[in-house]
N, C-alpha and C positions, 0 to 999 in steps of 0.2 A: 677230764673226768676218765676212770678205772673202772671199765665195766668187768664185773666176775661170773662167773656162771657160778649157780649154788643149787640148782634144782630142776625139775622136768615140771611145767603144766601137767599137773593133775599128782605131782607129788605130796601136796598141801590141799586138803577140802578147806569152806566156806565154814570157816567158822572155830579156824584150826592156827594155832603159834607151835613153830615150830622151831630149834633150834639153830644156829649156822654161823660158823666161825671163818671170816674174810678178810686174810690179811692179817690175823695175828686177833682182830678183834670179835669179841663173841654180840653177838646179837640175836632177835629174833624173824624172823620172815613169818606173815600170815596174811593170809587171803580174808578182806570184810567183802562181803557180796561179790561182788567179782573186778575186784582191784587188790593188789598185790602192796603193804607195807613189810617196812622194816624198820628196827626201832633196837636200842641199846635190851642187853640183856635180864641186865637185875635192874629192878625198882627201884627208883630212888627214895622211898621211902623210909625198908628196912629188908634191902637185900634181897629182895623174893626174886625167884628165877621166873619169868616170865613165861620162861616156855610151857612150864607148869599151868599157866593161866589160858585164859579162853575169849574168843571175840563176840562182843553182845554190843549192836543198837554203834553200833560204831566206835568202838572201846575197845581196849586193851583191858580185864580183869585183871588184875594179880593176882593168885590163889592161896594167897598167907594172908591179906588183911582187906583185898576185895577196893583197892587202890583203879582206878578207871581210867584213861589213859585214851586221848581221841587217834584212833587211826591214822588219819588226813596230818594233823599237826604234832603230839607226840605228850599233849600237854595235859594235865588232869583235870576234871572234868567242872571244874569247880575251883578251883586256882590254878588260872591261867598264866601264872610265873612259874609255877612245877613243871618242867618240862622234860622226857627224855629226849635223848639224841637221836633223830629220825635218818638215817637214808634214802637215796633216790633204788628207787627199781625198775626194771621195763622187763620188759616181755619180746624177744627177738625169736620166731618161726616157735618151738618149743620147750625155749629155753629162758626160765627167768634169772636174771642180772643183777645185780645192786653193786652199787657203786660206793666203798666204802671210807668214803669221805662225808664229816658229819655234815647234816644241814643245820640252817639257824632256825630257829623256832621263833 
């Protein structure tokens, strides 16, 4: 695993989703309660920018058409075979780091 620093604790507020690029891969970093998550930046439905979305009840909600994806798995809320690519996130001290290796859903 290669961990890349992307933000500091406090840069992302609970419920927010922000765009980050890690080693050329566009993704979003979000905070769901007290847990950070990272996933691909574009919605699989119509390519909407998930950085414009929100976090609600354990899901990232796409601003374009309201598609909802689990912050834990990246999978659509009603079609579990439709999933976003997710990435590992960890906090070291006050630094938030992402592993750019795609996880399997």
